[in-house]
N, C-alpha and C positions, 0 to 999 in steps of 0.2 A: 617568577623562577626564568630562568634563562630561553629565551625563546631560541632553534637552530631552524637554518633555513635549507629547502630538502627540493631537491629538485624530479620531476618527474614527468614523462610523455604519455599523453592519454590523448586517443584520437577527440577531432574539434567538436563534437558532438558533443560526450561525455561531458569535459572542459566548461561548455556553455551548459551544461548541466546542475554543474557542480555551482557555473556563477550564479543562477539565476535558485537555485534551492536558497543559497548560504544568503545571495540576500532575500528570499521572503521569508527568511527568521531574522534576520535582520544584525549577519556575523560575517565576519570576513572567508573568504575564501578559505585562504590556516585556521581562520575558526569551527569553521564545519568541516571540515577535512579533521582539524584535533579529536573535534566531538563524534565524531564517526570514527576513528580508531579507539576511538578509547570504548565505546560503547560498544564493539565488536571485543577486544580481547576482555573488555570485563564480563563479556558476556550477555550483555543487557539484546543485544540484538537478538541473540539465539535464543531468548528466554521468552523473548518476544513473539519472537514467529513460535515456540510450542504451544507458546498459550492461542495463543491466531491457532492454530490448530486443532485445538483441541478443542478451543470454543465451536470450530465450522465440526469438529466432529460429532460431539455431544447436538448441536442443531439443524444438523444440516439439516434433514426431516422439514422442518420449518422453512425451513428457503427453499426443499426444492419442492413442499406446497403450496408457494406463493410463485413462483415464478410457476407452475401448473396453471395458475388461477390467472396471474401475469397474462400466456398464452392462450385464452380459454376467451380474456378479458377484447384480446384482439383476432380470435377468429371472427371471417362477418359466419355465421354460422345460424342459417337460421332458425334450426329449431330450439336453441336458445330460446325464443319468445313463449314457442310454446309448452317447453315444461314448467317455468316462470308461472305461466297462468291456471 
């Protein structure tokens, strides 16, 4: 497939993020951007976000419980030891 060169102006921090993410994936910046556009155009990204939202909605109580337990573990509460005894 023939390649076409595009030019786009983005903030330097966005450009640096794109360079780093492309390098992390072993891709050129152009291939990385092409992948993002293809995923977006195909609806893959939207389906992934929807699936993640459904997962969180179904399991939110578990996450809330784990967070509450973690907060309890961090809280210096002298009565905790008394309850355990």
